[in-house]
N, C-alpha and C positions, 0 to 999 in steps of 0.2 A: 470276812471273806471275800470277794467278788466273788461274781460268776459269771460265765460267759451264757448269753443267752443265745439260747437256738430256736429257730422257726420250726414250729408242729412240720411234720412229712409234707401234709394234704395240700399246707400251707406254699410250701417251697415247690411243689408241684404245679401247683397251682400259676406261681411265677414264671415257672421256666416255661410254661404253656403258653404263656401272654407273651414273654420274650423270645421264643419260638418263634411265634405268630407273627408277631411285628418285625423282628430282624428280616424273616421269609420275605416279607412282603415287603418291608424294604428294599430288599435287593433288588426285585422287579419293577417293583413301580417306584420309588423314592423318586429317582431322577426325572419323572415324566409328572408327577401328580402326588399331591398332598391330600388325605382326604377332608372335606370341608367340615363334617363333622368330628374329628380328632380332638381328642381334648390335647389339652397343655404336656398333659405326659406324656402320650403317645407318640405326641411331635418332637419329644424330645430323645424317644427311644429309636425311631425313625432317622431323626438326625444323627445319631450317637453309632445306629447301623449303616447306614451311609458311609458315615467316615471309616468304621473297624472294614466295611468292606472295600472301602477305596486301596485301603494300607495296600494289598497285595500289588495292585496295579502301579504303585509308587516305590515298590519296596527296596529296602534297604541296599547299598553294594554290598555284594557277596566278596568272602573273604578268598583271597587268591594263594593258593598251595602250588609248591613247586615240589616233583618228584626227580632226583637225579637217577641215572640208570647210566654213569661214568664208564662201564664197561663198552657199550653199547653209544657213546658220545650222543644221549638222549636225556632231554628235561623235557617231564610232562608236566604239563598245567592245567590245572583247576580251577575252576570259577564255583564257589560252594564246593558241592560233593561230586560237580559234573567234571567231564573231561572235556575240554576246551579244544587244547590241541597240542604239540609236540614240539620242541625244540630241536631237529635234529641234524648233525652235522659229523655223519661217519666218514671215513676216508674213501669210501666209494662212491661217494658224491663229490659231485666240483665245486657246491654251493653248499651254506646254510639255509635250512627251509624250515617252515615251521608247516608242519604234515603230521596227520590230517587236521581238516579245522570243523569244529561241530557249532552248529548252533544251540543254543542254550535248551532248547527239546531234544538234541542227542542228535540230530539227522547232520549226517555228513555232506558237507557243502563244498567240497574239494573232488574230485576226480581222483579216483584211485591207483590209474596207472601212473607211472611205471612200476611204485612200490608195492601196491595190492591191488592189481586190478580186478573191476567187478565184471560182471558177465553183460556183456550189452553195449560197454562203455567205449568209445572213442579211443585207439592206441597211436594217434599223430604226436608229433614235438613230444618226445620222451624227456627233454629239459624242462617241458612243464612240470613241476611236482610242487604240489602244495600252494603254499604264498615264499616269495622271493625277491630279493633286489640283486641287480647288475644290469651289466649294459653289452651290448652289440660290437662296439668299437673303441677302445680305449687303447690310444697307440698302436691302432691295426690288430689288436687281440681282441677276439670274440669270446666275452665271456657268458652272453646269453644264452649262443646255442651249444655249449657246450655241454657233453651226457658221454654215457658209457658207448650212444650209437656211434660216435666219430672214430673212424678208423684210426690206428696206432697213426700211421704216417702222417696224417694232417692235424694230428694233435698240435704241432707246433704253433699251428696258427689260432691256437684256444687260449683262454685264462682260467685260473684256478682263484676258488677264494677260501682261503683256508684259517679256522676259526685258531684262534692261540689261546684265548682265555674267557672264563664264563663266572658272572657271579649274579645272583638272584636275591630280592630282597622281598620278600612276601607281604610286608606290612606296607610297602609303597605299590607292590603290584608288579615289580620292574624285573626281566632278565637283562643285563647288561652283556654284552660282549666285543671283545676285537680280534679281530681278523687282518689278514694280508692279501691285499690285491695281486698273485704274481705271475709269471709266464712260468714255462714247461722247466725253464732251468730254475724254479724257483727264486727270482730277482721280484725284488718286491717293487711294484709301481705303486700303489696305495695301503696308506692304513686305516682302515675301516674302525671307527667307535659307534656302537649301535645300542640306542636302549628304547626295549619294547615295554610298553606298559599295556596290561591286561587287566581287564574289567569286565563286568555284567551286573544284573540286576534282570530277574522276572524272568522276560523272554527278549534278553539281548544281551550281547558281547560287542566289547567295544577292543580296539587292536590302534594303540599309537605307537609312532615308529621316528626314530630321531638317531637319523645317521649321520655322520662326517666323516668325511674323505680326506685323508693330509696326502698330500702327495710326497713322494721318496725322492722322486727324479720328476722330469719334464713330464708333465700327464694332459693328453687330449683327450678329451669324450668328441670324437666326431659324429657330425651330424649322423643317425641313424634311426630306421624304423623301431626295431628290438630294444625296448629299455620300457620303463626303467625299475619300477615297483610292478608287481606282478600277480597275478592266481590263477590257477585252472580249475573253472568250473566243474563241479557236479552237473552228470549227463542231462538233468532234468533243468539245468539253467541253461542250456543251451538254445539259442533261436532257433526253431523247425527248419530244416532243409536238407529235401531231400536228394539235390544234387550234389554230387561231387566238386571238390573246390581245390586248388593247385596253387602251393606258395613256393618262391624260390626265395633264396636268401641271398645275399651278397656276394656269396662265393658260388653261386650258382645249384646249390643243393634243392634238390626239388621236394616238397611234402605234400601229400593227398590227404586230405580230410576227407573220408568217405560221407556221403550223403547216408539220411537214415532211414527210415521207414516204420519204426517202432512206436511212434508216435509218443515219444516218452518226452522229450524236450518240450519244453512250452515257454522257455526264458524269452525275456525283454528288458532292454536298456533304457534310461531315461536319465539325461542329463539337465543340469543346471539353467543351462538354456534352452530346453526344450524339446532336444533331438532324441529321438526312439529307435528303437530297432538297430538295425545295420547301419543307419544314417548316424547313429551315434560315432563311430570309427572316424578317426581323423581331424574329431571336431575340437573345439577347446570348451573347458567349463570348471567351475570351480568344484564339482561335483560330479560323479558320475554311479547309477545304482542299475544293478542289476536287478530281478525280480521273478519269481516262479512258482508254481505250485507242487511238493512236495510232500509227500503223504497227505494229510488233513489240512496242512497251516501253509502260508505262502511266504516263502523264505525271500529276505530282501538283503543284498546286501552293498551297501554304499560305500565307495571309495572318496576321502575328499582331501582336496589339495589344500597347501597351506601358501598363504601371500608372501612369505618370507624364500619359499622356494624359488629358485632360478628359472625364467621364462614363464611364471604366473600368469595367467592360470593353465594350467597343462592341457597337452593335446593327450585322448582318449585313444588308447590304442585297445580297444574293445571290439573284439570279434564274434561273431553268432556263432560258432564253434566252439568257445569257451574261454578263451584266451581274454582276461579283465587286466587291464594293464593303463597306470598312467605313464605317460614319456613326455617329461618337457625337452629334449634333447631332440627331438625328431622332426623338426620344423619341417626340413628340405621335402622329404617324402609326405608329410602330412598335407603341406600346402602346395603339392605339385612343383616344387622347384622355385617357387616364387620368394622363398625366406629361406634364410638357414642359420643354424644355432651350432656353433662348436665353443664346449666350454673349456678352455685351457688353465691347468695350473702348474704355476713354478715350486720348485722343491721347498716344502714347506708351506705351501698356500694349503688352504682346507676350503671346501664348499659341504652346507649343510642341508638335507631333505629332512620334512615334517610332512606324515602323511597319517591320517586316520580310515580304521576302517570298523564301519558299524554294522552288524547282523544282525536282523531283527526277526523272529519266526511268531506270525499271527494271523488274521481272518485275512485282512489284506495288506496288499504292498504299503511300504511307508508313503508320507504323503510328501509332495514337494515344498510345503512351506516347512512342514517339521525339520525336512533335510537341510533348506536353507538356515533355520536357525542351528542347525548343528554345525555349518560351516562358519557360522558369525562366532558360535561358542567356541570352536575348535581355533579359529582364527585371533582369537584374545590369549591363546595360550603362546 
């Protein structure tokens, strides 16, 4: 009968001590120096230790889970065991949104207002909720600015996006929904078919969007400032500004964004073309990133355009007060009238938009070279 060989306890303890010593030493020093007097075995241990301790930083993509809350028209999305965001589409909202949105470390990177306001955060633009996709002027109807704040007697000038079906595939990490873009009388202008891909690893979260809009009648996306794919950032990611700002939409509605003195905002923008801060607004680029300190980490959020999108590269409707949006169809306002972009669809014609959002939490902001690589990668999809 064969007997299992068991190392004596003292010898196992000795090996554990040696391995622990060199594993710890490897994590701290191997990338910089390998001691000249190390034995071949010790060097092998150091190499293996470095490999092992490098694995978390290259961690495998985590599984995606969808949790349906049908009575609330809400689907929670988890990456690994952590809540990433929720797809919500209740009758009380004029459009479906992703809200709230979290970084991999659990930090909420979108503004709480209007659904769950946080103390001290701004309460302007009540239609800025989480992440959304719509437009200011579709056959004269304003889908972008529609919210509970619009008086009933003015609602006829606005549009609604109503979800008609939703399906999920956890294995692929996808949520697909269909929706109708309608006027107040529920006449359909556009049918929307959107697939959202969710993913993540270690300290990153990824959101890809593919949206196809099909016209049910002649449709004109008239050149306008407010569109197309937007998110409202957490208070910390705003650019510091103590002065009040005044904004007027195309209907003459005035919004005042109050200046702040609480020293919480510390955000900044960077585009693929090197524009920073408030200078990013109205400029074109393959990507735009906002970044700032939230807690002990630096949060980076990059929005990446796709070469197949109309009017690529997009204009960035990136405001210092926290609106972060890509709008390829607002050329007239962004070029101060030098050019104009109107997108027209005949009945049955379609247009498709693709975007990627990358969220990272780490010691420093994402580097330009890294985002250039991400943009090239996304362009190949």
